[in-house]
C-alpha positions as CSV (number, residue, x, y, z in Angstrom):
1,M,73.4,114.9,-154.6
2,L,74.5,114.1,-151.0
3,I,72.1,115.0,-148.3
4,P,74.5,117.5,-146.5
5,E,74.9,119.3,-149.9
6,Q,71.1,119.3,-150.3
7,I,70.7,120.9,-146.9
8,N,73.4,123.4,-147.7
9,L,71.5,124.5,-150.7
10,Y,68.2,124.7,-148.8
11,I,69.8,127.0,-146.2
12,A,71.5,129.1,-148.8
13,G,68.2,129.8,-150.5
14,H,66.8,131.8,-147.6
15,P,67.4,135.4,-146.4
16,E,70.5,136.1,-144.4
17,W,68.8,136.2,-141.0
18,Q,67.3,132.8,-141.6
19,R,70.6,131.4,-143.0
20,R,72.4,132.5,-139.8
21,L,69.8,130.9,-137.6
22,M,69.7,127.6,-139.5
23,V,73.5,127.3,-139.7
24,R,73.8,127.8,-135.9
25,L,71.0,125.5,-135.1
26,R,72.5,122.8,-137.3
27,Q,75.8,123.3,-135.5
28,L,74.2,123.0,-132.0
29,I,72.3,119.9,-133.0
30,H,75.5,118.1,-134.0
31,S,77.4,119.4,-131.0
32,V,75.1,117.5,-128.7
33,N,75.8,114.1,-130.3
34,E,78.1,113.5,-133.2
35,E,76.1,110.4,-134.2
36,V,73.1,112.5,-135.2
37,E,72.5,111.9,-138.9
38,E,71.1,114.3,-141.5
39,T,68.2,113.2,-143.7
40,W,65.9,114.9,-146.2
41,R,62.2,114.6,-145.8
42,A,59.2,116.7,-146.9
43,Q,61.4,119.1,-148.8
44,S,63.4,120.2,-145.7
45,P,66.3,119.1,-143.5
46,H,65.6,116.4,-140.9
47,F,67.8,114.8,-138.3
48,E,67.6,111.3,-136.8
49,L,69.4,109.1,-134.3
50,A,69.4,105.4,-133.6
51,G,67.2,105.0,-136.7
52,L,64.4,107.1,-135.3
53,P,63.3,110.6,-136.3
54,L,64.7,113.3,-134.0
55,L,63.7,116.7,-135.3
56,G,63.2,118.7,-138.5
57,L,64.3,122.2,-139.5
58,S,62.3,124.4,-141.9
59,A,61.9,128.0,-142.8
60,S,58.8,130.0,-143.8
61,K,58.6,133.7,-144.8
62,T,58.5,134.8,-141.1
63,S,60.2,132.2,-139.1
64,V,62.6,129.3,-138.7
65,S,61.0,126.2,-137.1
66,V,62.5,123.3,-135.2
67,T,60.0,120.5,-134.9
68,F,60.8,117.8,-132.4
69,A,59.2,114.5,-133.7
70,K,58.3,113.3,-130.2
71,G,58.3,116.7,-128.4
72,A,55.0,115.9,-126.6
73,Q,56.9,113.5,-124.4
74,F,59.2,116.1,-122.9
75,K,58.5,119.6,-121.7
76,S,60.4,122.8,-122.7
77,S,59.9,125.5,-120.1
78,R,62.7,127.9,-121.1
79,M,62.0,127.6,-124.8
80,P,58.2,127.3,-125.1
81,Y,56.6,125.3,-127.8
82,E,54.2,126.8,-130.3
83,S,50.5,126.1,-129.6
84,C,49.2,122.9,-131.2
85,A,46.8,120.0,-130.8
86,E,47.6,118.1,-127.6
87,D,47.1,114.8,-129.3
88,K,49.9,115.3,-131.8
89,P,53.3,113.8,-130.9
90,A,55.4,116.6,-132.5
91,R,56.1,120.0,-130.9
92,T,57.7,123.0,-132.6
93,V,59.9,125.9,-131.4
94,K,60.0,128.9,-133.7
95,F,62.5,131.6,-134.2
96,R,61.6,134.9,-135.8
97,E,63.6,137.7,-137.3
98,G,65.6,139.5,-134.6
99,D,65.4,136.5,-132.2
100,T,68.5,135.2,-130.6
101,I,69.0,131.6,-129.8
102,N,69.0,130.7,-126.1
103,E,71.8,128.1,-126.8
104,A,71.8,126.5,-123.4
105,A,68.0,126.0,-123.5
106,F,68.0,124.7,-127.1
107,T,70.9,122.4,-126.4
108,A,69.1,121.0,-123.3
109,L,66.0,120.4,-125.5
110,V,68.0,118.5,-128.1
111,Q,69.6,116.5,-125.3
112,R,66.2,115.4,-124.1
113,A,65.1,114.4,-127.6
114,I,68.3,112.4,-128.1
115,A,67.9,110.7,-124.7
116,L,64.4,109.7,-125.6
117,N,65.5,108.3,-128.9
118,L,68.2,106.2,-127.3
119,R,65.8,104.8,-124.7
120,L,63.2,104.0,-127.3
121,A,65.9,102.3,-129.4
122,K,66.6,100.0,-126.5
123,G,63.0,99.0,-126.3
124,D,62.1,100.9,-123.2
125,A,58.3,101.0,-123.2
126,D,58.3,103.7,-120.5
127,P,61.2,105.9,-121.7
128,A,60.9,108.6,-119.1
129,G,60.3,106.1,-116.2
130,K,57.0,107.9,-115.4
131,G,54.9,104.8,-114.8
132,P,56.2,104.0,-111.3
133,A,56.5,107.7,-110.4
134,L,52.8,108.2,-111.4
135,S,51.6,105.4,-109.2
136,E,53.6,106.5,-106.2
137,L,52.8,110.2,-106.5
138,E,49.0,109.7,-107.2
139,S,48.7,107.3,-104.2
140,V,50.0,110.1,-102.0
141,L,48.0,112.9,-103.6
142,R,44.7,110.9,-103.3
143,K,45.0,111.1,-99.5
144,D,44.9,114.9,-99.7
145,P,41.7,116.2,-101.3
146,S,43.0,119.7,-102.1
147,A,46.2,118.4,-103.6
148,W,44.3,115.8,-105.7
149,A,41.9,118.4,-107.0
150,N,44.8,120.6,-108.1
151,W,46.6,117.6,-109.7
152,E,43.5,116.8,-111.7
153,S,43.3,120.4,-112.9
154,F,46.8,120.5,-114.2
155,K,47.5,120.1,-117.9
156,P,49.2,116.9,-119.0
157,E,52.5,118.6,-119.7
158,S,52.4,120.1,-116.1
159,R,51.9,116.7,-114.6
160,D,54.7,115.3,-116.8
161,E,57.1,117.9,-115.4
162,Y,56.6,116.5,-111.9
163,L,56.7,112.9,-113.0
164,E,60.0,113.3,-114.9
165,W,61.5,115.2,-112.0
166,I,60.6,112.4,-109.6
167,A,61.6,109.6,-112.0
168,D,65.0,111.3,-112.5
169,G,65.9,110.5,-108.9
170,K,68.4,107.7,-109.0
171,K,67.8,106.5,-105.4
172,E,64.6,105.5,-103.8
173,E,65.1,107.9,-101.0
174,T,65.6,110.8,-103.5
175,R,62.3,109.9,-105.2
176,K,60.4,109.7,-101.9
177,R,61.8,113.1,-100.9
178,R,60.7,114.6,-104.2
179,I,57.2,113.1,-103.9
180,A,56.9,114.7,-100.5
181,Q,58.1,118.0,-101.9
182,A,55.7,117.6,-104.8
183,L,52.8,117.1,-102.5
184,E,53.4,120.4,-100.8
185,T,53.7,122.4,-103.9
186,I,50.8,120.7,-105.7
187,R,48.7,121.4,-102.6
188,E,49.4,125.1,-103.1
189,G,48.3,124.7,-106.7
190,L,51.7,125.3,-108.2
191,T,53.1,123.6,-111.3
192,K,56.7,122.5,-111.3
193,E,57.6,125.4,-113.5
194,E,55.8,127.9,-111.2
195,E,57.5,126.4,-108.2
196,E,60.9,126.7,-109.9
197,R,60.2,130.4,-110.7
198,R,59.3,131.0,-107.1
199,V,62.5,129.4,-105.8
200,K,64.5,131.6,-108.2
201,G,62.6,134.6,-107.1
202,G,61.1,135.2,-110.5
């Protein structure tokens, strides 16, 4: 049996609300990148890109889960991960009966997973470019005791949000400006997510 047919049967074997969710999630995954390949592992549908695991799709009695194989390496603020051990590389987003998919947020999450796979496939040892950003930011924070104390109190994922934002700056002047902005908000004890909510008035 071909893998797509196997996945079709898997989806068809679940209640209607789960079928609708899984069909739409599957469509969204492929809409991000047509080169994503379907595979079958651990008795459930999985997806990979560039020869690397991307995510898995599974259903239990009460939910539909999307597990990102390397989800610990990128943060999801608009679509929170389920609680799990921080030393595990995978992260899971769950949908329960009655939930609607935030398609923009889900698509953005898949895009981040795909971007990570493509960078890893090219042999980038620091796929998010966080190494230089970490050095530059921490050298600034260490000069401000209150900012440094707040930084050390942040969870790893909160630190990563700042580092990815800084590393995403294409020009050196952009990165330096973001480091200066980060210093101000970290001094106030705000994570990047909290700072974004404040800017939006949330």
